N, C-alpha and C positions, 0 to 999 in steps of 0.2 A: 504494500500500500505506499502511496506517496506520503511525504512529510512535509508540512508547511507551518512556516512562522507567521504570526499576524503582523501585517504591515504597520499597524497603528500602536499595538502594544506588545512588542516582542518579549519573549521569556527564554530561559534557558531549558535545556531538556528537549526530548524528542516525543512525539505522539503520533505512532504509525496509523492510526484511524482516521486522520484528518483528510477529507476530500475538499476539493475546490469550492463545492457549494455548502460546506459546513460553516457554521457561523462561530466566531470567536466568543467565548463564554464572557468576556470582559466588555468588549466594545459592540458587539452584536454585528459587526461587518463579516461578510463572507470572505474565506481566504482567498478566493478567487477575484475579489473585486478589482485588482489591478488589471486583470485581463478583461473582465465584463465590462468595466468603465475605464477605458485607458485614457490618458491625458491626450488632449489634441496637440500640444506641443511641449517641447522641453528645450529651453533656450532657444537656439537657431534652428532646432531640428524639428521637422513635421513628422508626426506619428503617422506611418502607414498602416501598420497592423500589429497586433500583440502576437508574440511568438509562444512564450511558455513562462511558467512560474517554476522557481526553484524553491528551495527550503527557505532561504532569506530573500531573494530578489525576484525581479521580472524582467523580461527582454522584450524588446520591441524592434520591428524593422522600420527605420526612418530614413528621411531624406534631407541632406544638408540644403536648407533653401537657398544658400549662397551659391553653392557649387553644383547642386542637382546631383549630388552622389549618394548612393545607398550606403547605410550603415546600420549597425545594430546598437542599440542603447541598452545598457544593463543598469536598472535602477535598484538600489538598495537603500532602505532607511538608515539614516545616520544613526538613529537609537540603537540599531543593531550592533554597530561597531562599538559604540559606547558600552553597551552591556557586556560584550565579550572582550573589551579592552584591546580591539584590534586597530591597526594603523591603515587606513584606506589607501592613503598615497603611497606608502611603503609596499603595500600589496600590489598595487598598480605598477610601480616601477619594477617590481619583481617580475611581474607578467611581461612588461616590455622587454625586459632583459632575456627573458625565457624565449619570447618569440622573435627575438633578433636573429635573422639569417635561417630561421626554420619555417617550412612549409606546412608543419603539422601542429602548430600551435596558432591560434587566431591572433591576427595583429590587432594591437591597441593603439589608437591614434589621439585619445585624450582622456583625462580624469578630471572631473568637474564636480561642482556642487550646486544644486537647484533646489528651489521649493517648487514642487510638482503638484499641479492641481489636476485631480483625476475627474473623470467624466461625471461621478456622482457628487462632486463639489468638495470632496476631502481633500486636504492639503497636508502633504508629507514632506518634510525636509530630507532630501536624498542626496546620496553620493551617486555619481554618474560616470559609468565607464563607456566610452566611445569605442566600438570594436568594428573591425572590417566585416562587411556583409559576405556571408558564404552561402551560395545557392545550394540547396540539397534537403536531405531529410535527417532529422534527428535519429540517432541510432535506435533509440527506444521504439520509434515508428516502425523501422524495419523489422526489429525483434518481434513485434506484435502484429505485424502485418500477415495476413493469409496469402499474399501473393508469393510466387516462387522467386527464388534468388538463385543465380547460377553460382557454381563452385568457384568460378574464376573470380567473380565480384568478392565472394567470401574470403578468397585467399588474399586479394588486394587489401581489403578491410583489415584482415587479421595482421598482415605485415606493417600497415601504417599504425595500428594500435601499438604494436611493440616499438615502432619508431618514436611514438609519442613518449613512451617510457624511456626510450634511448635518450631522447632530448633531455627529459627530466633527469635521468641519471648523470649525464654529462654535466648538468648545472648543479649537480648535488641536491636535487629536490625530490619531494614526493607529493603526488597530487592529493592523495588520501580521500578524493571524493569523485572518482572517475566513474560516476554512474551513467547510464546511457543517455540521459538528457543533457549531459555535458559534452557530448561528442556528435558532431554532425558529419554525415557522409556527403562530402562535396560531389556535385554532378557537373563535370567539366564539359565545355563545348568542344567540339572536334579540333577546332583551332588551337585549343589549349591543352591538347592530349600531352600526357606524360611519357616521354620517350623512355623505352627499356622497361616500363612496368607491365605487369601482368594484364591489368585492366586499366588501360590508359586514360579512361574518362572518369575514374573514381578516386577519391582520396578521403581518408578519415583525418578530421581535424579537432583537437580539444578546444572548446569555445568557453569554458568556465574553469578558472583555476583559482578559486577563491580560497580553497583549502591548502594551497601551497605552503610547504614547510620543508625544512631540511631534516625532518625525522619522520619516521613511518608511524602513523597513529593507528594502524590496523588492530592494535590491542586495546585501544582506548575504550571501546564497547564491544559487547558480544557479537553484534552485527555488522560492525565496521570491517570492511575488507581492505586488504592492501592492494597497490595499484596492479600487481601481477595477477591477483586473484581476480580483480575485476576484469581484466583482458581474457583470462583464461576462460572465465565464466561465459564472456560473449562468444568466444570461438566455439565452446560447446553449443550454446544456444543456437548459433547461425548454422553450425553443422547438422544439428538435430532437424532444422527445418527440411533437410533433404533425407537425412537418415530414417526418419520416422515414416517414409512412405517409398520403400525401396522399388516396388512395382512401377511406380510412376515417375521415377527419376532416372535421368540417363545415366548410363553405366560409368562415364567418365566423371560425372557429378558425384555419384555415390562413392566411387573409389577415392577421389580427392577429399570429400568431406570425412570419410573414415580416417584417413591419414591425419587430418587437421584435428578431429575430435581427439585422437590418441596423443597428439602433441600437447594439446590442451590439458588433458588429464594428467600428463606427466609433470605439469607445472603447479598443480593444485597441493600437493602435500607440503604443509608448514613451510612455504617458501621463505618466511621471514626468519626462519631458525635454521636455515641451510645456507650453503654458499649463493650469493647473489647470482641469478641467472645472467649469462651473457646475451644480451638482446641481439647483437650481431649473429650470433650463432644460431639463436631462435628464428631470426628472419630468414637467414640462409637455409635453415632446416625446412621452413615453410615453402621456400622457393624450390628447394629440392623436390619436396612433395609434389608440387605443380610440375616441375620438369619431369619427374618419374612418370607422369601421365601425358605430357605434351611434347617434351623434348628428351626422350629417352636415350637417344644417341650420345647424350654427355655422360652415361653411365660407364664406369670401367668394366672391362671383362672379368668376370668372375666364374669360375667353374667350380661348382660345389664337390663334384666328383670328378674323376678322369673322364668318364663317359658321359657326363652332363651335356645335353643337347647334342649328342652324336648324331640324332636325327635333325638335320639342319633346318627342317621346317620350325623347329623350336628354337632355333639359334636368331637372335636378333641380327639384322642384316650388318649393322655397324661392327660386328665382331667377326664377320666372315674374312676380311684381310687378314686378321690376326692369326687365323687356323687354317686358311685355304692353302694348300700345296699344289702349286701349279708352276713347274719349272719353266722360267722365262716367259710366263703368261702366254705359253703356246696354245692351250686349250681356251682361254678367255678371248684371245684374238680370233680364234676360229668361230666362235659362237656369236661375236657381237656385230657381225655385218648386217646388211640390209637384206630384207626378204624373210619370209616365214622359213622357221627351222624347227626340226623335231630332234631333240636331244634324247638318246635311248641308252639303254644299259640296265643291267640288273638292279634290284633293290639293294641300296647301300653302297653303290658305286661312286656316289658324289654328285649325282645329277642335280639335286637341289642346292647343294653348295654351290656348283658351278652357275646355276641360274641365279641364285642370290647374289652372286659376285658382280652380276651386271647391274643389280638394283642401286638406284642413285645413292641411297644411304651408304651401301658399301663403298661406291666410288668416292663419295665425299670423305669417308674415313680414310680410304687408301691415299687420297691426296693430303689429307692431314697428317698421316703418318710419314709420308715422304718429305712433306714441307712444313714440318712442325713449326708453328709460330709465325708462319709467312703467308697470310691469307691471299696476298696477290698471286703468288705461285700456285696455292691450291686452286684458285678460280681459273687461272690459266690452264691448269691440267684438266679440270672439268670442262672447259671450253674446248680444248684440244681433243677430248674424247669423243665429242661430236654425237653422243647418244644419251638417252634417259631411260633407264629401266625401271618399270613399275610392276611390282610383283603381287600375285594372287595365288593361293594354294587351292587347287580343285578340292582337295580332300577337306580343307576347312570350310569352303563355301557351299560346295554343291553336294556334298555326301549327305544324303537324307537317311539316317539310320531308321531302321523299321520298314523301310520300303524294300522290294525286290530289286536287285541290281538293274534289271532290264526295264523295270517300270519307268516310264518317261519322267524325266526330271521336270520340276516346275520352274518355268521361266529361266533357264540357265543363262540366256545372254543378257536378259534384263539384270539378273543379279551381278553377272560380271561386269556389265557397263557401269553400273552404279558403284560397284565395290572399287573398280580400276579409278574412279573419280575421287573416292575417299583416300585411296593410297596416293595419289597424285598431289592431293592437298598436303598430305603428311610430308612428301618429297620437297614441295614448294616451301614449306614451313623450315625444313632442314636448310634448304638453301637461304632462306631469309635469316636464319641463325648466323650463317656463315658471313652474309653480306647483305644488310637491309637495303641497300640502294640497288640491287640486282632484281628485285621482285616488285612488280606493280602493286600498289596499295589496292586497287579495284580489280584485281585479276579475277576474283570470285565472280564477278558479274559475267564475266565470258563464259565461265562454267554454266552458270545458271542459264544463259542463252542456249547452250548445247543441250542441256536437259530439257528445257522447255521445248526444243524442236524435235527431240527424239524420244521422249518418255512421256507416256499419257498421264493426265491428272497431275502434272508437275508444276501448274501455275503458282501454286503456294510458295514456290521457292523465291518468287519475285519479291517476296516480303523480307528476304534475307539482307542483312546489312554488314555481316563479317564473314570472314572464312571459317571461323569456328562454328558460327550459326549454320553456314551451308554444310559442313561436315556432319553436324547433328541431325539435320533435315535429311540428308542422304543416307545416314545410318538408319533413321526412322523408316525410310523406303525399303531398305534392305530387310528389316525386321518384318515389315509388312509381308513382303514376298517369301521370307523364311517360314511365315505362319500358313503358307499356301494361298494367300490373298493375291488378286491380280489387278490391283489398283495402278500399279506402276509398271508398264510394260513398255519395252523398247518397241518403237513403231517403225523402224528402219531396219534394213538388212545390216548385219554386223560389218560388212564391207563398206558401209557408207557411215554407220554410227561411229565406230571407233577412230577412223581417220579424223572425223569432226572433233572428237575428243582430244586427239593428239594435236590438233591445230591449237586448241584451247590451252593445253599444256605448254606448248611452244610460246604462246603469246604472254604467258604470265611472268616471263623474265627476258630481259635483254640478253642474258647469258645463252639463252636456250633457243633463240630465234630460229637458228637454222639446224637444230638438233633434231635427230631422228629417234622416234618413240619406240621403245620396245615393250611390248605387253608381255609379260613374263607369266606363263600359265603353268603351274607345277603340278606334277602327280596326275595326269589324265591316264587313270589306271583301271583296268577291269576289276581290280580289288575293291573299288569302291562303286563304280558307274554302270558296268554293263557295257555289252558290245554295242548296242544300238545308240545309246547315249553318247558313247565315245565316237562312233562314226558321225553323229550329227554335230557334235563339238568340233572335232578336227576338221571336217569337211567344210564347216561354215568359217573357220578362223584362219585358214592358210591362203587367204586373199592377198593379192599384191598390191602394194600402196606405195606413193612416195612419201608419205607422212610417218608410216609406222608398219610395224610387222609384229606377229605373234611368235614367240620363242617358247616352245612347248616341251616339257619332259614327259616321257612314256617308256613303255617296254617295246623292244624290238618286235615282238610277236604281235603286239596290239596294233602298232603303226602298219606293219606289212600286210596284214590281213583285213584291217578295217578301212583303211584310209581312202577316201574318194576325193575328187576334185570338187571345187566349189560349183553348186549346182547339183551335186551327187549323181551325175549322170554316168560318169566313167570313173576307173581307178585312177587316183592322183599318181603323177610320175615325178619321181625325184630328178631334180635339175630343171624341171619345167614349172611345176606348181609349188615345190618346197624343196628344202635341203634337209638331210640328216647328219647327224654326228653321233657315232657310237662311242659314247665316253666309257661305257663298261669294258669295251674291247681296248680302249686306249689305256685305261687304268691297268688292266690285266697285262697289256704288252709292257707297261712301264714298269711293273712289278717283276715281270719276267726278265727285263733287260738289265744287265750289269754295268751299262755304261754310265756315263755322268748322270747323276741325280736319279738314276733308276734302281731297280731291284730293292735290295734291303735299305739303301741310302733313301729311297723314296718313303719307305714305310717308317724308317727312322725319323725322317723329317716331320711326318704326321704325328708322330709320338712326341717328339720333342717340342713341337708348337703347343700340344695340349699340356704337357708336363709344366711348360713354362706358365700357363695360365691357371695352373690348379694349385692351391695353398696346401693341399694335403700330400702332394708328391714330394717324395724325399729329394734331397738336393744331390741326386746322382742321375746320371743319364739313363733314359730306357734301356740303351744296349747294355749299360753296365748291370742294370736290373735283370735283364734276360740272360746275358752271356750269349753264346753262339756256338753252334755246331753245324756242319754242312748237311745238305739235304741227302747227299750221297751216304753219309755216315748214318742218318736216320734210317735209310732203307736198308743199309747193311744190318743195323741193329734189329730191324724187324724181321729180317731174314735168318738172322743167327740166334737172336735172343727173345724173340716174340713169343716162344713157347714157354719161357721161363716167367713164372708169376711176378718174381721181384723185378725182374730186369724189364718186363714189358710195362712197368708202371714208371719208367723213366725214358721213354721213347720220345715223346714230343716236347722239345725245349728249346730256347734260343730264339733270336730274331730271325733266323732263316727259316725256322719252322713257322713262326707267325706270319712271315710274308709268303712262305710256301703254301700254306692252307687256303690263302686268299686267291680267288680267281676274279677279283674286281671288287669284292664286297668289304669295302674299307669299314663299314659299320661294325662288322664282326671282328675285324682287327681291334678297333678300338674297345669293345665289349670284352674281348678276350684279354687284352693287356689290363682293362680294368679288374677283372677277376684275378689275374696274376698279381698285380701290384698290391692287392689287399694281403698277400702272403710276405711282404717285405719285413724283414726283421733285422735291419742293419747287416745283413750279410748278402754279399753279391758274388756271383749271381744268385738269384732265388733258385733253391734246389731244383733239380730236373724233376723229382717226383711231384713237387708242388705244382710246378709248371704243366706237367703231363695231367694231373688231375683236373686242372682248369680246362685244357683242351678236351678231355673226356666229358666234363660237366656240360661245356656248351654244345658239344655233339649231342648228348642226352636232350638237352633243352630243344635243340632244332628238330630232332626226330620226333619228340612229343608233339611239337607244332604241326608237323606234316601229318601225323597220325592223326589229329584231330580234324584236318581237312578231309580225310578219307582213308580207308585202310589200305587201298592200292598205293598210295604215295610212299608210305613207309616201306612197302615191299619193292618200289623201284629203287629207292634210296639204298637199302641194305643189300639187294642183290647185286648192284653194281659193285658196292664196296667189297663184297665177298669175292666176287669173280676177280677184281682187282688184287686184292690180297693174295688169292690162291695162285694167280699168275705170277705174282712176285715170288712167291716162295718156291714155286716150280722152276723159275729162271735160276734161283740159287742152287736148287739141287741138280739142275741139268748142267751146271758149269758154264752158263752163258757168259759172253763177254762183258755184258752189264746186266743189271737187274732190270727187270720190265716193270714199269710203272705206268698203268693204263688210267687215263684221266679223261677221255672224251669218246663220244660215239659219232661216227660219220654216218649220216642218215640219208638215204634215198628213197622216195616215196615213188614207187613204180607199178604197184598193182592194188587190187581191191578198192575198198571204199576210201578214196583219198581224203575226202572232206572230214570223215570221221577220224582219220589219222592225224590231219592238221589239227583238229580240235584237241585230241588226246596229248599231243606234243605241246600244244599251247598251254594246256593245263599244267603240264610237268614244268614248263617254264614259269608259269604264274605261281607255282607252288615253291619256286626256287630251288628245286632239286638239280635241275640242270639250267645252264646259262646259254643263251644264243652266243655263239663266238664267231667273230669276224677275223680280220687279219689279211695280210697280203697273200698268203698261201692257203687260205681258208677256201673251202669249197664254195661253189657259186651259191650266193645268198639269195634270199627271197627277192625276186626280181621285179623289173618295171614293165616287162612284156606282158601281154594280155593272157598267155599260158599260165597256168598255176605252177608255183614253185614246186621243186621236187627234191632238192638236195642241199643239205646245210650240216653244220656241225653242233652238237651239244656238248658243252664242256660240264663235267661233273662237278658239284659243289663238294669239294673234298672234306669240308668240316662234318658232312654227313658220314663219312667213312672212317672217322678217327678210331670209333670204337672197334672196328674191324681191322684195324693196323694197316692202313694203305699208304703207300709211298706218296710224297708231295711234289715230286718233279712232274713235268709235262712232257713225257717222252712217247707214250704208246697210245693207241687208239683201237677201239673196236669199230666194226663197220656192219651196218644193218640195212637191209634193202628188201624189197619184195615181201615174200611170205614170212621171212625171219623177223622182219620188222613188225609185221602185223602181229606175229606170234608173241613177240616181246611186249608189245603194247596191250594186247589182251590177256596175257598171263604174267604178270610182274612177279608173282611168287615163284616162277620158274626162270626168272631173269638170269640168274647166275649160270646155269646151264647154257641158255640160249646165247649169252654174250660170250662164254668161254669157246663156243663153236664159231664164232664170228669175230676172231682177232683180226685186225688189220695190219698195216705197215706202220714203221716208225714215223711219227710226225716229225716235220722239219722243225727246227729251232730258230730258222730265219725270222718268221713272224712272231714267234712267241718269246724271243730272247733266249739266250744261252743260260738256262736255270740250271744246268748241271754243274752247281758251284761247288767247288772244292776248296773254297778259300772261307774261313770263318771271319766274320766282321768283328773287329775290335775297336773299343773307343780309345782313341788317341789324344784328344784334347779334354781338359777339364770341363765339366759340365757346371754351369752357374745359372741360376735362375735369374735371368736379366730382364730388363724392360723393354728390349729392342722390339719385340713384336707390337708392342702398345705404345711406342714412344709418341709423344705429343698428344696422347688421350688420357686425360686426367693426371698427366704427370708421371704416373708410375702404376706398377701392378702390386699395390700394398696388400696382398692377399691375407698376410698374417693377421692383419687388423680387421679382416672382413666381417667376421662374425660380431666383433664389437661394434662395428660401424652399422651393419645392416639390421641386426636384431637386437631387441632389448634383452636386458638380463631376465633370467627365468623368473624372478620374483615380480618384476614388471609386468610380464606377459600374464603371470598369474592373476594380478591385479586387474589388468585389462580384460581378462577372460571372465573373472567374477562380475565385473561391472557390465558385461554385455550379454552374457549368456541367458537364455530363457530359464526360468526357475521351475524346478519339479519338486513336489512335495508328495511323499507318501501318505495316504490317509486311511482311515478305516471306514467300514461300511456305515457305522454310527454316524460318521460326519457327513456322509451323504443325506441322511435322513433328515438333517436340519435344512436342507437346501430345496427350494422350489424349482424343479426342472421343467424348461419350456419344452425341451426335445430330448429324447432318448433314441439314438440312432444304433442299429443293430443289425446283424446279417442273419439270413434264414439259412445257417449254415448246415452242413451234414455231419459235423463233429459231435460227440457226445457233450462236449463241454459248452457248446454254444445253447443248448437247451437249458442246461443247469444255470448258465449265466442269466439268460432272460427271465428264467422263473424267479430268480433272487431280485433282479433290478426293477421289474414291474411293481414291486412292493412300494417303490419310491413314488409312484402314482404321477408321472410325468404327464404335462399337458397334451403331448402328441408323441407317438411312437412311429419312427421311420424305419422300415424293414426293407433291406436289400434282398432281392430275390435271384439267385443263381439258376443255371440250367439244370443243376443236380437238385432234385427235390428234396433230399435230406431230411431235416426235421421241420420242414416249412409248415406242415399241417399242424403239428404239435404246438409250436410257436405262436401261430395265428390263434389257436384256441385258447392258449394262456392269455393272451392279450384281450381277447374278446370277452373271456371270464371275468376279466378285471374291469370290464366296460371302458376300456380305454381307447381314445381316438388313434387311429393309425393309418398309415399309408405304406403301399408297397411299391418300391421302385425296382425297375428291371437293371440288373447289373450292367448289361451291354450299354445301357444308355448313360451311365454314369462312371464307368470303370476309369475313366481318365480325367474327368472333371466333376466334381460334386459341390454345388453352391449351398451354403449354410446360412440360415437366417440368424438375426441377432438374438440374444437371450442366454440363459443358462443352458448349456448344452452338455449332455452326458453321452459319451460315445463308448459303446461296448466293443473293443477291438477284437474280441474273442472270436467272432465269426466273419470278420471282414478281410478282404485281400488286402495287400499291401498298397495297391494303388488307391484304394478307397480310403484307407487309414491316412494315407498322406494327404489326400485332398481335403478331407474332413477336418484333420487337425490343423492343417496349415489355413485353410479358409476361415475356420472358427477363430483361431488366434488373431488373424489379421483383422477380423470384423469385431471381436468382442475383447480380444486381450486375454482371454482365459478360457479354459475347458477342463472338463473333468472326464477321466478314462476309467474303464473297467477292463480287467483282464483276467480270464481264467486260463490256466494252463492245462496241458494234457498231462496225463500219468505216463502215456507211452507214445514215442515219436518214431516215425520212420525216416530214414533206414534205421533198422534195429541194431542196437549195440552189439547184440550176440552174433548176428550176421556179418556186421563189419569185422568183428574180431575174427571170426572163422575165416573170412575171405584174405584178411591180412596175413593170418599165420601160414596160408597156403603159399604166399609170394613173399615170404620174408627176403628171400635172396635177391629179389628185383629192385632196381633202382626206384626212387620216388615217382618218377614219370610213368614208368611201367605200372607201378602199383596203382596209380590214379587211373590210368587207361583200363586197367582189368576191373577195378572196382566200379567204374563208370558203366562197364557193360553187364556186370553180373549182379550188383547190388540193387534191390528194390527201393526206390526213394520215395514212393507215393505220388509221383507226378510224372508226366511224359512229354517229350519234346514232340515236333519242333517248337521253338521258343519265339513268341512274338515280342518285339522290343518297342516299348512307347516312351516318348518324351513327355513326362507329366508337368514339365515346367520350361517352356520356351521363353527366355527373357530376351533383353535388347542388349545383352553383353556383346562386345566385339569379338566376333569369331576368329579374328587375325592373332590374337593373343593366345599365349600358351595356356594350357589347361591342366588341371589337377583333378583326378577321380578319387573320391572316398568311397570305397566299396567294402562290402562285408562278406567273409568266408565262412560258409557253414556246412553242413553235411550234405545239403543240396547246392552244391557249388557250380553246377552246370549253369545256372543263371548268370552268375558272375563271369565265368568263361565266355559266355555268348556276348555279353556286352564288350568285353575286351577284345573279342575277335571281330566285332563289328565297327568299333571306333578306336581311332588312336588317341592316346593321352600322352602328355609330356611328363607328368608325374603321376604315380598310382600309390595310394595309401589304403592298405588292407586292414580291416580289423578282424580278428578271429577270437573265437570265445575261449576263455581261459576256464576250462571245465574239465573235470577228471572223468572222462567218459570216452568211449570208443567213437561216439559221434563227434565229440570235440577233437579227438586225435585226428579223424578224418577231416575235419574242417582245418587243422592245423597243416596237415599234409597238403591240402589244396592251396593254402596260403604259402607254403614253401615252394610249391611248384610254380606259383605266380611270381613270387620273389626272384626265383632263379630264372624264369622265362623272360621276365621284363626287367631290364637292368634298371630301369627307373623306379621300381617298386620298393617299398618298405611296409614291414607288417608290424601290427600293434596288437597285444592281446589284453582283453577286457572281459570282465564279468558280464554275461549277456543281459542279466536283469537289472543291471546298475544304470538306471535312465540318467540320472544326474551327472554321473561320471562321464556318460557318452556325451551329453549336452556339452560338458566342459572340453571334452576332447574335440568334438567338431567345432566349437568355437575357436579353440586355440588353432586348429589346422586352418580355419578361415582367417584367422589374424596373420598367420604366417605365410598364407599363400595368396589370398586375395588382395588383402590390404598391404602387406609388406613388400611382396614380390610380383605383384600386378598379374597374377594368374587368374584365368577363369575357374570357377568353383564348381565342380559338378558332383552329383551324388548318385549312387546306385542302391536301389532298394533290394538288396540281395541278402539281408540278414534276417534278424528276428523281427517280430512285430514291434517290439520296443525300440529296436534300432530305427524302424520305420518312423515311430513317433518322434524320436530325436531328429531324425533328418527333416521331418515336416515342421517342427518348432523352429529349427534353424533357418529353413526357408522362409518362414513367416517373419523372422527377426532381421534377416539379411538379405542381400541381393545374391541369389544363387543362378547361375548360368543354365544348368540343365539337371533335371532329375530323371534317370532311366529306371524303367520298370520292365522286368523280363518275365513274361507270362507264358507258363506251359500250356500246350494245346489241351492237355486233360489232366484232371486230378483223379488219382485212384481213390475212390471214396473208401473201400475196404481197407487200404493200407496208407491212410495219411497221418491220423493220429488216433489214439484210444484213450478212454478214461477222463477222470476229472482230477486235476492237480490243484496247486496253490491258487487262491484268489487274491488279487491286488487291485488297488485303487489309488489314482493319483490325481493331482490337480496341476496343471501346466499354466504358466503365466509368462507373458512377455514383460 
């Protein structure tokens, strides 16, 4: 409540109950009469309008009648100063001194005394301060307003508030009364913009400093706050205006508001009794929060683990130059030319890294690295390159999880056209950061014209007045398209629309006037999109243009079999319609070649660059970590010692083995080294048996992955390995001049159903068991002529053969054609025998490189973790301080989590009896416990019962009879109608989760909490769950000797789980988060782990966090086994154990993960409802409290009613509150 002192009869003390229209008990005048009855004039000043009342005084907008200039008069009764023994003129002089040279303290131009005659005739002797007039709104008005405010404006206000404190600190003063009526938010005209500020037309100014002293009075009274607490409180209140409604606030605004709120909370604990905060540091920290969202290229490279962002789609483009290994830029030069280009190669060969190297952000960073501190040279370098790369990931933008791959994509060209505009704005912003005078201030208007001309219903873009506003509007159009709406559709052919956008990009900067625009489209893969969708995309985007071209990454087999020319009439021809570059073969050739920068040197360079950027890597080189032995000696060890159990555990080790196992899959090199480096214990090299164990583990992971794709794939992989191993052993026994090491198959399709054979080979390539291999001496590849292709070479992914002890050189090949090829494709389990009957000649080493290496690689120079790879970017790679800089200490994180997390309280049934419930929501389930739960809950006499009906009849009739017998109003709702969306009315809601599916639980809990802020839950557990503990125990005992991957595969086939696939995947929560950002998935492993595996197979995640139950049972052991397999199969996964029924602990864990990933590291935050029902409740509560990107639900096609759960277990009741 406001506090006012009477103008006529002032008194000491405070009364918080006084309002402006209240009357003084002594003189009977209203406290607000100075505003209600303002004076007409004060001295030479004509009163224009009253502004506000403070505790002591009143302010007015006035005009100097002589000069015609606007000012603000502050009137304070002289009796006030006499009562408090204060010196008005000394106070005014202090004000003038404080305002001198500061733009954050309102200027004072005069200090006078006048007898003021108010409109009601009352005369009061007053002191008068003449202050500069500041157009704008008082901070209190902004805090109280229901109108939205952008995070950018909040950031600027926050910085300025701390600048006010900094001015006070520099003059050794405290304000002591920095309440929101003493601060005005100035609104500047465009002509008076503040250069270099975040919101250039906003400034916060202190306008009343009457409580200015050299001491802090925060402790004078219980409610008196210090200056820092005032500002921290405003920052929290401003942030909460955005955080309280996550669904209706943009992703960028929400992220920034979250960061600002955290910074404010850190300032609150007893500031006056600790070290005085450094306001420059606080201001810089706030600016860094903003830059993290809008200028992320200023962040230094930080690899948390050696294999962090090994998938280049998760790597920010400004870090690419620090990690890319491209000897003498030969590959970059090859792909940056004019005209459409398709870059091919196996998954993991570096296609994305090369494509992102063309991105403007990467080029700008490369120029910065080369010409550190010299912006003129940096700009010259960017001008000379003569191209601008704008990147979009097909996987991130177009993959529609839950859809069949061949189902038509929804408006793919519209989504691409709008997304490229968003990414172009980011590139222009980066250029503007380098040099403001190179970018047109109004460039966004040209973009608006392009979208108005080429996209339907885009007229609302004409209202846009800034680039950031345009970016937000374009994002809203993308979100609409992602929801399946068709409001914003490209109305022109891509060959016309994209050149128009290219012209707009060129016009945005004088530096880019003659530049060629490269639209970089990554991962056009059958893994996500299906053949028809890819055919449509590729054929429409390989147009020829003078302004732009698409550079696309895909697999060889996809491009060769599916690509048609624009118009889709005939097969597109290389050289005429597009060009190709087989990066996979180029990388493989580089690894096989021992010449300069090739072979092991190439692999070592890749490892060295990552070692430099990883704080946890020891200060020794990767070569010292690994040691080396020749591939010839490895083959000899297999032939002579492979039968010895001890010796075979030391086969694969060293840098040569790491390079030799790779056939272009750089990602596997990085992952394998990451596994090996974890065994480093200050002994170099790491012992061979430890390295060999890592080779074998990664082999098991890859075999498990292909096995999940289909049983035949594992047979293909293992049969080749067995044939290769046996032929190597035979060559040793036969006394051959060299050991035979088979690594490829020369395929000729000559008979039978050729289309079926093509399709099977394509699937083998898609599965990654074989790699399409080119090269100078390769057989004729998939051709341009109108006749079908019929011969090519398949190179085996040697990693799949490690468990069978195969050699690692590329010396020999099998040859299959005609009926033998058909037989091999149709009978993979007999693959070993078929291949051994069809051995071919020795492959020439001309195109592969001389990899029969008899020289071990030794480190000859000292390895030092230097800053050369990132020189000029943030000064240095100070990774040792990384965790101190980026994360809060554990206690601070704990406090932040406690202040944010939803509250869960376990209660008794008796507590529910005292509550009048408007709704009871329950399921007409088939489990025993659902009937028991309803029987108990209807005793509470809810106003209405909502019952969800499934296709399984179950206990439907019994439950309805119970409800009718109690004469309760009820409604039956069909599950199929509400399975992904359930709207809840306001009021007290009791939800019985016992018989509800996880998707329903999620929507009911989330929507109720969002509308009501609270919810009551009932949960009755079963006494018996499937799969049965005894059945799991029996199965595991039979397969004790198998590795974890094989155990899980066998259990999956043989143990009854109470549900059946195939599984449908739904997105229960599609938000407006930017899909181009990295994402983290929080999933749950239980004994029905198939749901989680399906989600992981359908969508890629940059980080995975798996929760498994800490329970001593075979079902718990099976859940842990599944989580261990995921942790090993996905190098970016971590596992956490929790007690399944501890709802509050799970809420804390999810809140902590949200803090660490979404807020602190700028990840998109995704949830998978693959755990228990209480886990689902926790996920729903978190999604109601925070901005969540997606929530995935995996639904089985059928539940086995007889073997789902049985009996009645423990009953629990909860209250959840936001």
